[in-house]
C-alpha angles and dihedrals in degrees: 000000000000126000112271136197123189107252097221127061100357092136088208120142128202119196112218128197140156133192108289114247094015112111092186092057090048091050092053090048092049092052091050093048090053086075095051098072095134096066135056112261116214118199109233098174095104090069087082122222104325102305090128141347115275116266093225112100114231139165095227136002129216110199126181119210098326098117096175093052090047091053093050094044093050092047090049088061104261112122111236134213101201120199126195101205096184100082091246134069116276113280092235095044132264116309125229105279135146090233128022120197131186120208099213117151118222091247089070117082111265117268108175117191126189115252094014124108112222103216099190118215119357103208135182113276091240116041113219121211113204111238113161107048098211095158137270126349110204117208107193124182112206107196096193143345092265090065093060095098093049091047092051089053091049091050093048093053094041091048091054093051091047092051091050089050090054095246108095119184117273096179139021122201111200120193135173137052095305097047099096093051091049098049098086092047091051092049090053093045096046104025095171094059134088111234121211123190101180139050095252126141093265091062091047092049091053088075089068089062096049129103091184135024118214111191145172108250106289139138089226089059089064090048093051093048091046095053092044090048093229134122122267128221117191122217122217113276121262111207135350097292093055091044089058090050090049090052091051092049090048090056093054099067092225119168095251133148106234114206118208101200088230115125089210088070095049096110095047092046092049088053091050090050091051089051091052092048090053088061102034098170098046094102093044093051092047091051093043091054094047093046093048090052089050095046091243115151099177091253096120092122091055092048093053091045088053090055089053091052092048090053091049091054099040115017110206 
């Protein structure tokens, strides 16, 4: 029998935080928190990146990728469930935390580590199956305002390849610190698209209209394309965090279309996109097979939420 908390009147508080400026980390945290509906969630993101423990009092904290904040929070007396959402251990080593979890989907080669719980795939709480095939949904992570010019260039070149492939973009979902500043430029660049700058339900529902997902490098991009049963094209990385994600994806051998951002490769990339669209479930079937072999059922978010509940009931 699983660990249970009574939904009403528990009075229990869980501090939540992700790495500032990292949309992928925030996505993983959001999908985990969707399974913690019976407790009060306290936003700890305003504490910054580890300069001090958050002021908000909480019984337990769940922190994604921000190792410095996890260290300070644990030392301040709040037990931490720390999650590395990148598929690999933190570059600076694991922080002090009562429980350490690794978000590593079953389609990545196994990398067991002592004292670390491999969660498997953290997936969205509601899987979306694409139905309408309106064209490409672009999911672009903008790490900061300074990256706006580079991101505009990437969108321009990707948009041209998509048009050549016969599947122009119908929606762009911008996330990250630089997304608001970029929205007007994207609207002008791609006037026939709908631009989203938050993680609301409208942006999530756009996946149901897509025939192709175009994403900044991210493990969650593979999961979204897999659940929607559509191909995935990966944009060039912007910043060190996305470069790490691109390296992890490159090690997986997934059937992805990798876009270069170079207009000289536009014809070849359009051809690769057309090939992927001719076999829309190739990525999903590849991931399904790998996950089945690894015993991964895409319930990583539930597993991590269960660890949080266990810590609430019996602090270690």
